SEGUVO-120862 format. One record per residue (C-alpha): residue number from 1; z, x, y. Coordinates in steps of 0.25 Angstrom, whole numbers. Example, Ala and Ser with C-alpha at 12.3 -4.5 7.8 and 13.67 -1.06 7.14 Angstrom:
(pt 1, (31, 49, -18))
(pt 2, (29, 55, -4))
//
This chain:
(pt 1, (0, 0, 0))
(pt 2, (-4, 6, 13))
(pt 3, (2, 2, 27))
(pt 4, (-4, 7, 40))
(pt 5, (8, 7, 50))
(pt 6, (8, 7, 65))
(pt 7, (21, 3, 73))
(pt 8, (25, -4, 60))
(pt 9, (40, -3, 60))
(pt 10, (42, -18, 62))
(pt 11, (36, -22, 49))
(pt 12, (33, -10, 40))
(pt 13, (45, -10, 32))
(pt 14, (42, -24, 27))
(pt 15, (28, -20, 24))
(pt 16, (32, -8, 15))
(pt 17, (43, -16, 8))
(pt 18, (33, -27, 5))
(pt 19, (26, -16, -3))
(pt 20, (38, -10, -10))
(pt 21, (42, -24, -14))
(pt 22, (29, -26, -22))
(pt 23, (30, -26, -38))
(pt 24, (21, -14, -39))
(pt 25, (27, 0, -42))
(pt 26, (16, 9, -40))
(pt 27, (13, 7, -25))
(pt 28, (14, 15, -13))
(pt 29, (15, 12, 2))
(pt 30, (7, 21, 11))
(pt 31, (10, 19, 26))
(pt 32, (2, 26, 37))
(pt 33, (10, 26, 50))
(pt 34, (0, 26, 61))
(pt 35, (7, 32, 72))
(pt 36, (18, 21, 74))
(pt 37, (27, 23, 86))
(pt 38, (37, 12, 82))
(pt 39, (45, 20, 71))
(pt 40, (37, 16, 59))
(pt 41, (37, 30, 53))
(pt 42, (52, 31, 55))
(pt 43, (54, 17, 48))
(pt 44, (46, 21, 36))
(pt 45, (54, 34, 35))
(pt 46, (67, 27, 35))
(pt 47, (63, 16, 25))
(pt 48, (54, 23, 15))
(pt 49, (57, 38, 15))
(pt 50, (63, 36, 1))
(pt 51, (52, 26, -4))
(pt 52, (41, 34, -12))
(pt 53, (32, 22, -12))
(pt 54, (31, 22, 3))
(pt 55, (24, 33, 10))
(pt 56, (19, 35, 24))
(pt 57, (12, 45, 34))
(pt 58, (13, 45, 49))
(pt 59, (-1, 46, 57))
(pt 60, (-4, 46, 72))
(pt 61, (-10, 32, 75))
(pt 62, (-24, 31, 69))
(pt 63, (-26, 16, 68))
(pt 64, (-25, 6, 56))
(pt 65, (-37, 12, 49))
(pt 66, (-32, 26, 49))
(pt 67, (-18, 22, 45))
(pt 68, (-23, 14, 33))
(pt 69, (-32, 26, 28))
(pt 70, (-20, 35, 30))
(pt 71, (-11, 26, 22))
(pt 72, (-21, 24, 11))
(pt 73, (-23, 39, 9))
(pt 74, (-8, 40, 6))
(pt 75, (-10, 32, -6))
(pt 76, (-12, 36, -20))
(pt 77, (-15, 21, -25))
(pt 78, (-27, 15, -31))
(pt 79, (-25, 2, -24))
(pt 80, (-22, 1, -9))
(pt 81, (-14, -11, -3))
(pt 82, (-14, -14, 12))
(pt 83, (-2, -18, 20))
(pt 84, (0, -18, 35))
(pt 85, (13, -13, 41))
(pt 86, (17, -26, 46))
(pt 87, (14, -35, 34))
(pt 88, (20, -37, 20))
(pt 89, (15, -39, 6))
(pt 90, (20, -50, -2))
(pt 91, (27, -48, -16))
(pt 92, (17, -45, -27))
(pt 93, (5, -42, -18))
(pt 94, (2, -28, -22))
(pt 95, (2, -32, -37))
(pt 96, (-6, -44, -35))
(pt 97, (-18, -36, -28))
(pt 98, (-16, -24, -37))
(pt 99, (-18, -33, -49))
(pt 100, (-31, -38, -44))
(pt 101, (-36, -24, -42))
(pt 102, (-31, -20, -56))
(pt 103, (-39, -31, -62))
(pt 104, (-51, -31, -54))
(pt 105, (-58, -17, -54))
(pt 106, (-69, -23, -45))
(pt 107, (-60, -28, -34))
(pt 108, (-58, -17, -23))
(pt 109, (-48, -25, -15))
(pt 110, (-39, -36, -18))
(pt 111, (-32, -44, -7))
(pt 112, (-23, -56, -5))
(pt 113, (-19, -66, 5))
(pt 114, (-9, -65, 16))
(pt 115, (2, -73, 24))
(pt 116, (6, -71, 39))
(pt 117, (20, -68, 43))
(pt 118, (26, -66, 56))
(pt 119, (34, -54, 62))
(pt 120, (46, -59, 55))
(pt 121, (39, -60, 42))
(pt 122, (39, -75, 41))
(pt 123, (26, -82, 35))
(pt 124, (17, -89, 46))
(pt 125, (4, -92, 39))
(pt 126, (-6, -88, 28))
(pt 127, (-16, -78, 33))
(pt 128, (-31, -80, 32))
(pt 129, (-36, -79, 18))
(pt 130, (-51, -80, 12))
(pt 131, (-49, -84, -3))
(pt 132, (-60, -76, -9))
(pt 133, (-66, -63, -5))
(pt 134, (-80, -63, 0))
(pt 135, (-87, -51, 6))
(pt 136, (-95, -61, 15))
(pt 137, (-82, -66, 20))
(pt 138, (-77, -52, 22))
(pt 139, (-88, -49, 31))
(pt 140, (-84, -59, 40))
(pt 141, (-69, -57, 40))
(pt 142, (-59, -49, 32))
(pt 143, (-54, -58, 20))
(pt 144, (-47, -46, 13))
(pt 145, (-33, -52, 17))
(pt 146, (-20, -44, 16))
(pt 147, (-15, -40, 6))
(pt 148, (-26, -31, 2))
(pt 149, (-27, -21, -9))
(pt 150, (-39, -12, -12))
(pt 151, (-43, 0, -21))
(pt 152, (-41, 13, -15))
(pt 153, (-55, 18, -21))
(pt 154, (-62, 7, -13))
(pt 155, (-55, 11, 0))
(pt 156, (-59, 25, -3))
(pt 157, (-74, 21, -4))
(pt 158, (-73, 15, 10))
(pt 159, (-72, 22, 23))
(pt 160, (-58, 18, 22))
(pt 161, (-51, 11, 34))
(pt 162, (-58, 14, 47))
(pt 163, (-50, 21, 58))
(pt 164, (-60, 19, 69))
(pt 165, (-56, 4, 72))
(pt 166, (-43, -3, 76))
(pt 167, (-44, -15, 68))
(pt 168, (-53, -21, 57))
(pt 169, (-50, -9, 48))
(pt 170, (-46, -18, 36))
(pt 171, (-58, -27, 37))
(pt 172, (-67, -14, 37))
(pt 173, (-61, -8, 25))
(pt 174, (-60, -21, 17))
(pt 175, (-75, -24, 21))
(pt 176, (-78, -10, 15))
(pt 177, (-71, -12, 3))
(pt 178, (-77, -25, 0))
(pt 179, (-90, -18, 0))
(pt 180, (-85, -10, -12))
(pt 181, (-79, -20, -22))
(pt 182, (-73, -34, -24))
(pt 183, (-62, -40, -16))
(pt 184, (-52, -50, -22))
(pt 185, (-43, -60, -14))
(pt 186, (-30, -64, -20))
(pt 187, (-26, -77, -14))
(pt 188, (-11, -74, -13))
(pt 189, (-3, -71, -1))
(pt 190, (1, -56, -4))
(pt 191, (3, -51, 11))
(pt 192, (11, -55, 23))
(pt 193, (4, -52, 36))
(pt 194, (13, -50, 48))
(pt 195, (9, -57, 61))
(pt 196, (17, -51, 73))
(pt 197, (7, -51, 84))
(pt 198, (5, -36, 84))
(pt 199, (-5, -35, 72))
(pt 200, (-16, -26, 75))
(pt 201, (-27, -36, 71))
(pt 202, (-21, -45, 82))
(pt 203, (-18, -35, 93))
(pt 204, (-32, -29, 91))
(pt 205, (-40, -42, 89))
(pt 206, (-52, -37, 98))
(pt 207, (-53, -24, 90))
(pt 208, (-52, -32, 77))
(pt 209, (-64, -41, 80))
(pt 210, (-72, -29, 85))
(pt 211, (-69, -21, 73))
(pt 212, (-71, -33, 63))
(pt 213, (-86, -34, 68))
(pt 214, (-87, -19, 67))
(pt 215, (-83, -18, 53))
(pt 216, (-91, -30, 49))
(pt 217, (-104, -23, 55))
(pt 218, (-100, -11, 47))
(pt 219, (-99, -19, 34))
(pt 220, (-113, -24, 37))
(pt 221, (-118, -10, 39))
(pt 222, (-112, -5, 26))
(pt 223, (-118, -16, 18))
(pt 224, (-132, -14, 24))
(pt 225, (-132, -27, 31))
(pt 226, (-131, -23, 46))
(pt 227, (-146, -22, 46))
(pt 228, (-147, -37, 46))
(pt 229, (-133, -42, 49))
(pt 230, (-123, -41, 61))
(pt 231, (-109, -47, 64))
(pt 232, (-110, -60, 71))
(pt 233, (-99, -68, 79))
(pt 234, (-104, -82, 81))
(pt 235, (-93, -85, 91))
(pt 236, (-89, -74, 101))
(pt 237, (-75, -81, 103))
(pt 238, (-72, -79, 88))
(pt 239, (-77, -64, 86))
(pt 240, (-70, -63, 72))
(pt 241, (-78, -75, 67))
(pt 242, (-90, -66, 62))
(pt 243, (-102, -69, 54))
(pt 244, (-115, -61, 52))
(pt 245, (-129, -63, 58))
(pt 246, (-143, -57, 55))
(pt 247, (-147, -47, 65))
(pt 248, (-159, -52, 74))
(pt 249, (-173, -51, 68))
(pt 250, (-167, -50, 53))
(pt 251, (-172, -59, 42))
(pt 252, (-163, -64, 31))
(pt 253, (-169, -68, 18))
(pt 254, (-160, -77, 8))
(pt 255, (-166, -77, -5))
(pt 256, (-163, -86, -17))
(pt 257, (-161, -86, -29))
(pt 258, (-155, -72, -30))
(pt 259, (-162, -66, -43))
(pt 260, (-159, -51, -39))
(pt 261, (-148, -48, -49))
(pt 262, (-157, -50, -61))
(pt 263, (-170, -46, -55))
(pt 264, (-174, -36, -44))
(pt 265, (-185, -45, -39))
(pt 266, (-178, -50, -27))
(pt 267, (-173, -36, -23))
(pt 268, (-187, -31, -24))
(pt 269, (-193, -42, -17))
(pt 270, (-184, -41, -5))
(pt 271, (-183, -26, -5))
(pt 272, (-191, -23, 7))
(pt 273, (-187, -35, 15))
(pt 274, (-172, -31, 14))
(pt 275, (-176, -20, 24))
(pt 276, (-178, -30, 35))
(pt 277, (-171, -43, 31))
(pt 278, (-158, -48, 25))
(pt 279, (-161, -53, 11))
(pt 280, (-149, -60, 4))
(pt 281, (-148, -69, -8))
(pt 282, (-143, -83, -6))
(pt 283, (-147, -97, -9))
(pt 284, (-151, -108, 1))
(pt 285, (-137, -111, 5))
(pt 286, (-135, -96, 9))
(pt 287, (-148, -96, 17))
(pt 288, (-144, -109, 24))
(pt 289, (-130, -103, 27))
(pt 290, (-137, -91, 34))
(pt 291, (-143, -101, 44))
(pt 292, (-131, -110, 46))
(pt 293, (-122, -98, 49))
(pt 294, (-132, -92, 58))
(pt 295, (-132, -79, 51))
(pt 296, (-147, -78, 54))
(pt 297, (-157, -85, 63))
(pt 298, (-164, -96, 54))
(pt 299, (-178, -89, 56))
(pt 300, (-173, -76, 50))
(pt 301, (-168, -82, 37))
(pt 302, (-177, -84, 25))
(pt 303, (-173, -91, 12))
(pt 304, (-181, -85, 1))
(pt 305, (-182, -94, -11))
(pt 306, (-185, -88, -25))
(pt 307, (-184, -96, -38))
(pt 308, (-181, -111, -39))
(pt 309, (-174, -112, -53))
(pt 310, (-161, -106, -47))
(pt 311, (-159, -120, -40))
(pt 312, (-157, -126, -54))
(pt 313, (-144, -123, -61))
(pt 314, (-145, -121, -76))
(pt 315, (-144, -134, -84))
(pt 316, (-146, -142, -71))
(pt 317, (-151, -156, -73))
(pt 318, (-162, -162, -64))
(pt 319, (-153, -170, -54))
(pt 320, (-145, -157, -51))
(pt 321, (-158, -149, -50))
(pt 322, (-164, -159, -41))
(pt 323, (-151, -159, -33))
(pt 324, (-151, -143, -32))
(pt 325, (-165, -144, -27))
(pt 326, (-161, -154, -16))
(pt 327, (-149, -146, -12))
(pt 328, (-158, -133, -11))
(pt 329, (-169, -140, -3))
(pt 330, (-159, -146, 7))
(pt 331, (-153, -133, 10))
(pt 332, (-166, -126, 11))
(pt 333, (-172, -137, 21))
(pt 334, (-159, -135, 29))
(pt 335, (-161, -120, 29))
(pt 336, (-176, -122, 33))
(pt 337, (-172, -132, 44))
(pt 338, (-163, -122, 50))
(pt 339, (-174, -112, 51))
(pt 340, (-173, -103, 38))
(pt 341, (-186, -99, 31))
(pt 342, (-189, -101, 16))
(pt 343, (-198, -92, 8))
(pt 344, (-200, -96, -7))
(pt 345, (-205, -86, -17))
(pt 346, (-212, -94, -28))
(pt 347, (-209, -87, -41))
(pt 348, (-213, -98, -50))
(pt 349, (-222, -111, -50))
(pt 350, (-209, -118, -56))
(pt 351, (-197, -110, -61))
(pt 352, (-197, -105, -75))
(pt 353, (-190, -114, -85))
(pt 354, (-187, -124, -74))
(pt 355, (-180, -137, -79))
(pt 356, (-185, -145, -67))
(pt 357, (-200, -141, -64))
(pt 358, (-203, -154, -56))
(pt 359, (-191, -152, -47))
(pt 360, (-194, -137, -45))
(pt 361, (-209, -140, -42))
(pt 362, (-204, -151, -31))
(pt 363, (-194, -140, -26))
(pt 364, (-206, -130, -25))
(pt 365, (-215, -139, -17))
(pt 366, (-204, -142, -7))
(pt 367, (-200, -127, -6))
(pt 368, (-215, -123, -4))
(pt 369, (-215, -133, 7))
(pt 370, (-202, -128, 14))
(pt 371, (-205, -113, 12))
(pt 372, (-210, -105, 24))
(pt 373, (-216, -95, 14))
(pt 374, (-219, -95, -1))
(pt 375, (-219, -82, -7))
(pt 376, (-228, -78, -19))
(pt 377, (-229, -65, -27))
(pt 378, (-244, -67, -29))
(pt 379, (-254, -75, -21))
(pt 380, (-260, -79, -35))
(pt 381, (-247, -87, -38))
(pt 382, (-249, -97, -26))
(pt 383, (-259, -106, -33))
(pt 384, (-251, -106, -46))
(pt 385, (-239, -111, -38))
(pt 386, (-248, -121, -30))
(pt 387, (-251, -128, -43))
(pt 388, (-237, -132, -45))
(pt 389, (-233, -135, -30))
(pt 390, (-239, -134, -16))
(pt 391, (-239, -120, -10))
(pt 392, (-242, -120, 5))
(pt 393, (-252, -108, 6))
(pt 394, (-248, -105, 20))
(pt 395, (-233, -102, 15))
(pt 396, (-238, -92, 4))
(pt 397, (-235, -78, 5))
(pt 398, (-237, -67, -6))
(pt 399, (-228, -55, -8))
(pt 400, (-230, -49, -22))
(pt 401, (-219, -46, -32))
(pt 402, (-217, -31, -33))
(pt 403, (-214, -23, -45))
(pt 404, (-200, -19, -51))
(pt 405, (-202, -4, -50))
(pt 406, (-189, 3, -47))
(pt 407, (-181, -10, -49))
(pt 408, (-176, -6, -63))
(pt 409, (-172, 7, -69))
(pt 410, (-184, 14, -75))
(pt 411, (-182, 27, -81))
(pt 412, (-183, 25, -97))
(pt 413, (-195, 30, -104))
(pt 414, (-203, 22, -114))
(pt 415, (-198, 30, -126))
(pt 416, (-183, 29, -122))
(pt 417, (-185, 14, -119))
(pt 418, (-190, 12, -133))
(pt 419, (-180, 21, -140))
(pt 420, (-169, 13, -133))
(pt 421, (-175, -1, -137))
(pt 422, (-178, 4, -151))
(pt 423, (-193, 2, -149))
(pt 424, (-203, 12, -156))
(pt 425, (-212, 21, -148))
(pt 426, (-224, 14, -155))
(pt 427, (-220, 0, -153))
(pt 428, (-228, -10, -145))
(pt 429, (-218, -16, -135))
(pt 430, (-220, -29, -128))
(pt 431, (-209, -32, -118))
(pt 432, (-204, -45, -112))
(pt 433, (-193, -43, -101))
(pt 434, (-184, -53, -94))
(pt 435, (-176, -66, -98))
(pt 436, (-183, -73, -110))
(pt 437, (-185, -88, -105))
(pt 438, (-195, -98, -111))
(pt 439, (-204, -98, -99))
(pt 440, (-207, -83, -101))
(pt 441, (-215, -85, -114))
(pt 442, (-207, -75, -122))
(pt 443, (-210, -84, -135))
(pt 444, (-225, -82, -132))
(pt 445, (-223, -67, -131))
(pt 446, (-215, -67, -144))
(pt 447, (-227, -75, -151))
(pt 448, (-237, -65, -145))
(pt 449, (-229, -53, -149))
(pt 450, (-228, -58, -164))
(pt 451, (-243, -59, -164))
(pt 452, (-244, -45, -159))
(pt 453, (-234, -40, -169))
(pt 454, (-242, -45, -180))
(pt 455, (-252, -34, -178))
(pt 456, (-244, -24, -170))
(pt 457, (-231, -22, -178))
(pt 458, (-225, -12, -168))
(pt 459, (-225, -22, -157))
(pt 460, (-212, -26, -151))
(pt 461, (-208, -37, -142))
(pt 462, (-196, -34, -132))
(pt 463, (-189, -46, -125))
(pt 464, (-180, -39, -115))
(pt 465, (-172, -50, -109))
(pt 466, (-162, -61, -110))
(pt 467, (-168, -73, -118))
(pt 468, (-166, -88, -114))
(pt 469, (-172, -92, -127))
(pt 470, (-176, -87, -140))
(pt 471, (-191, -83, -139))
(pt 472, (-192, -79, -154))
(pt 473, (-186, -92, -160))
(pt 474, (-197, -101, -156))
(pt 475, (-208, -93, -163))
(pt 476, (-218, -100, -173))
(pt 477, (-218, -95, -183))
(pt 478, (-204, -90, -182))
(pt 479, (-203, -75, -179))
(pt 480, (-201, -66, -191))
(pt 481, (-190, -55, -192))
(pt 482, (-200, -44, -192))
(pt 483, (-206, -50, -178))
(pt 484, (-192, -51, -173))
(pt 485, (-189, -37, -176))
(pt 486, (-200, -33, -166))
(pt 487, (-194, -41, -155))
(pt 488, (-184, -34, -146))
(pt 489, (-176, -45, -139))
(pt 490, (-165, -40, -129))
(pt 491, (-159, -53, -128))
(pt 492, (-152, -50, -115))
(pt 493, (-154, -47, -100))
(pt 494, (-160, -33, -98))
(pt 495, (-152, -25, -88))
(pt 496, (-160, -18, -77))
(pt 497, (-158, -4, -83))
(pt 498, (-163, -7, -97))
(pt 499, (-175, -15, -92))
(pt 500, (-183, -2, -92))
(pt 501, (-181, 0, -107))
(pt 502, (-189, -12, -111))
(pt 503, (-200, -10, -101))
(pt 504, (-201, 5, -104))
(pt 505, (-202, 2, -119))
(pt 506, (-213, -9, -117))
(pt 507, (-228, -8, -119))
(pt 508, (-231, -21, -112))
(pt 509, (-222, -32, -106))
(pt 510, (-226, -47, -107))
(pt 511, (-221, -59, -99))
(pt 512, (-227, -71, -104))
(pt 513, (-221, -81, -94))
(pt 514, (-226, -95, -96))
(pt 515, (-225, -98, -81))
(pt 516, (-227, -86, -72))
(pt 517, (-230, -85, -57))
(pt 518, (-224, -71, -54))
(pt 519, (-220, -61, -64))
(pt 520, (-210, -51, -60))
(pt 521, (-208, -47, -75))
(pt 522, (-223, -42, -75))
(pt 523, (-220, -33, -63))
(pt 524, (-207, -28, -69))
(pt 525, (-215, -24, -82))
(pt 526, (-226, -17, -73))
(pt 527, (-215, -10, -65))
(pt 528, (-211, -3, -78))
(pt 529, (-226, 0, -81))
(pt 530, (-227, -10, -93))
(pt 531, (-240, -18, -94))
(pt 532, (-237, -33, -94))
(pt 533, (-243, -45, -100))
(pt 534, (-241, -58, -91))
(pt 535, (-247, -71, -89))
(pt 536, (-259, -72, -80))
(pt 537, (-255, -78, -67))
(pt 538, (-258, -76, -52))
(pt 539, (-247, -65, -50))
(pt 540, (-248, -58, -63))
(pt 541, (-263, -58, -61))
(pt 542, (-261, -52, -47))
(pt 543, (-253, -40, -53))
(pt 544, (-259, -37, -66))
(pt 545, (-274, -42, -66))
(pt 546, (-283, -30, -67))
(pt 547, (-272, -19, -67))
(pt 548, (-271, -17, -83))
(pt 549, (-256, -17, -82))
(pt 550, (-254, -28, -92))
(pt 551, (-261, -41, -96))
(pt 552, (-262, -55, -90))
(pt 553, (-264, -67, -100))
(pt 554, (-265, -82, -99))
(pt 555, (-251, -88, -101))
(pt 556, (-258, -101, -106))
(pt 557, (-263, -93, -118))
(pt 558, (-248, -92, -123))
(pt 559, (-244, -81, -133))
(pt 560, (-259, -78, -138))
(pt 561, (-263, -74, -124))
(pt 562, (-250, -66, -122))
(pt 563, (-253, -59, -135))
(pt 564, (-267, -55, -131))
(pt 565, (-262, -49, -118))
(pt 566, (-251, -41, -125))
(pt 567, (-261, -36, -136))
(pt 568, (-270, -31, -124))
(pt 569, (-259, -22, -119))
(pt 570, (-255, -17, -133))
(pt 571, (-270, -14, -136))
(pt 572, (-270, -6, -123))
(pt 573, (-258, 1, -129))
(pt 574, (-265, 4, -142))
(pt 575, (-277, 10, -134))
(pt 576, (-267, 19, -126))
(pt 577, (-269, 12, -113))
(pt 578, (-254, 6, -112))
(pt 579, (-249, 18, -103))
(pt 580, (-260, 16, -93))
(pt 581, (-257, 1, -93))
(pt 582, (-242, 4, -91))
(pt 583, (-246, 14, -79))
(pt 584, (-254, 3, -73))
(pt 585, (-243, -7, -74))
(pt 586, (-233, 3, -67))
(pt 587, (-243, 6, -56))
(pt 588, (-246, -9, -54))
(pt 589, (-230, -11, -52))
(pt 590, (-230, 1, -42))
(pt 591, (-240, -6, -34))
(pt 592, (-232, -19, -34))
(pt 593, (-222, -16, -23))
(pt 594, (-214, -26, -16))
(pt 595, (-219, -31, -3))
(pt 596, (-210, -33, 9))
(pt 597, (-205, -47, 8))
(pt 598, (-202, -48, 23))
(pt 599, (-215, -55, 25))
(pt 600, (-211, -67, 16))
(pt 601, (-198, -70, 23))
(pt 602, (-203, -68, 38))
(pt 603, (-207, -82, 40))
//
């Protein structure tokens, strides 16, 4: 427990005694006397000269930050508790927070709630308490209430208490620590804060406000947000009521749904845009809140909509799905009425496996009418979508889907990959990667593979992804044990770091989707230099046609058409041409860089 002390003779004995009375044996009280002129030092010497748990040092006056750092440096403890010289701990406070830190290694700071007492020690009221820690709330006001306990190693990773400001030092240090790990609030009153009219936060109120804004701006800078955001005080008469506002001439893009945890597509899509705009994940409620709180001018805010199937909860019935659509459209229209912009990236004509195709088509028609811009990855996809719902051509903008080069680890060679997966050097490997769902045509791929296996006994099919259904169970005639032995099914989600194993081991990748508008899977395979077999649609034709980096086939032809395309690639392997085809695949991916998406969102 550290105590910075300045002219603290009135109350410091009660503070120290509240620590010594705790039911924890292995604690120390470290006091930094900050140039007191009221006999504080003499009081400590008289009362605690024989108490080994209490230690102090005497410094010239250096301010609260200097005294705090000095006191903590005296300590040998792993956990640091904070106590002001005029305040008190309640019984059991130290053990309560110590237990939280013991049991939660990811928590770097635990804190409780607090009650106010007067100069005589009488209870007057409960202090302000925010029930659950939130870094967003912490950026507006300090919610790490007394009593606070934090890990010493976290404090050491910061720049420690700053010594160049009079007030705001606690807010500054706890903002810094909140950037390094989790905070946990214990909603119990563990601390008594004495209010006697001479508290520094009260005496130096002007400095407190100025320094609060200063440390908030510095927190923005540490997090890389100061390029776009600044502290904003809506009411000059209430300078501590802070919010944040986009800097002038800055755009904000709120995108939804956020698919970036399982797929780097959105990170790559916005990569160049992030240099000039604030790009954040959030649903339509979040985008609307930006306008309602005046965090940015309406004309600067774009809601970028991606996939529609995220509107529908798993297992939802049609009435609840329709209600979700109505709620979404109501909020979207309110957002647009307030001046926000809507950009919609059309990934599918209708979502794969949608249980409500008619409802989604109707929603798509309305979105196409409401949107300021309709983003396609290929101009050849526009007529394919227009066959399902009206596409106002004046709203259409094309910005291609880039490759995935550099998005995943790629350092394992072919021989090592095959050794790890137990695949022979002379085997013909056909790869399917990604989640195995009915619309992806994996059952057709199994059928085609069985036909190929009949005359290429060293063929192997690799299914690298988590299955939603058993693509082998529905085969007619039933798949044999010999055939099954030639199919490597991973049966789980493939982590980013191991994805390279499957692509490096493959001769050809196949993605026989039954419904396809844009194929990110094709571009992923090309990025690893793997020739790819995909259905012939506008976007895939734009990329592959005439490049000899794979094969296009007519999906209406089913498994026989897929089989024929795969056999063409394997025949090229027999002729020794597969390395050249793989090189063309990689070179094609290198040409497919990601455009700056800024033109899409500047409406």
